[in-house]
C-alpha positions as CSV (number, residue, x, y, z in Angstrom):
1,M,102.8,-47.8,-25.9
2,A,105.6,-46.6,-23.5
3,N,103.1,-46.1,-20.8
4,Y,102.0,-49.6,-20.8
5,D,105.5,-51.1,-21.3
6,A,104.1,-53.9,-23.6
7,Q,106.6,-56.7,-23.7
8,S,105.3,-59.3,-26.2
9,A,103.3,-59.0,-29.5
10,V,100.1,-60.0,-27.7
11,E,100.6,-57.1,-25.2
12,R,101.4,-54.6,-27.8
13,E,98.2,-55.8,-29.8
14,L,96.2,-55.4,-26.6
15,V,97.6,-51.8,-26.1
16,L,96.6,-51.0,-29.8
17,R,93.2,-52.3,-29.4
18,L,92.6,-50.5,-26.1
19,S,93.8,-47.1,-27.6
20,S,91.4,-47.8,-30.6
21,L,88.5,-48.5,-28.3
22,L,89.2,-45.5,-26.2
23,W,89.3,-43.3,-29.3
24,R,86.0,-44.7,-30.7
25,L,84.3,-44.0,-27.3
26,R,85.5,-40.5,-27.2
27,S,84.6,-39.8,-30.7
28,T,81.3,-41.5,-30.3
29,T,80.4,-39.3,-27.4
30,T,81.3,-36.3,-29.4
31,M,79.2,-37.4,-32.1
32,E,76.3,-38.3,-29.9
33,T,76.5,-34.9,-28.3
34,G,76.3,-33.2,-31.8
35,L,73.2,-35.3,-32.6
36,F,71.4,-34.4,-29.5
37,E,72.1,-30.6,-30.4
38,I,70.7,-31.1,-33.7
39,Q,67.6,-32.7,-32.4
40,V,67.1,-29.9,-29.9
41,E,67.5,-27.3,-32.7
42,H,65.0,-29.3,-34.8
43,S,62.5,-29.5,-32.0
44,C,62.7,-25.9,-31.1
45,E,62.3,-24.9,-34.8
46,H,59.2,-27.4,-35.0
47,R,57.6,-25.6,-31.9
48,K,58.1,-22.2,-33.3
49,G,56.5,-23.3,-36.5
50,R,53.5,-24.7,-34.7
51,Q,53.1,-21.6,-32.6
52,L,52.8,-19.5,-35.8
53,L,49.8,-21.5,-37.0
54,P,46.3,-20.8,-35.8
55,S,44.9,-23.3,-33.4
56,S,42.5,-25.9,-34.7
57,P,39.2,-24.3,-33.5
58,E,40.4,-21.0,-35.0
59,V,40.9,-22.8,-38.3
60,I,37.5,-24.8,-38.2
61,H,35.7,-21.5,-37.4
62,A,37.4,-19.7,-40.3
63,L,36.2,-22.5,-42.6
64,F,32.6,-22.2,-41.7
């Protein structure tokens, strides 16, 4: 508040809203980064799981 030297109630309200929006943007970025990291981990685990399974032609050949 001191940095913006809000003089009126409207100015104080605008400063409060600005600080709230900036906080939300920063926290959203942090959450978004965390979600991307989770997605990457999930994709890596999924790929590792698929590599452990035999390929489709091998499965078909084993059945017949």
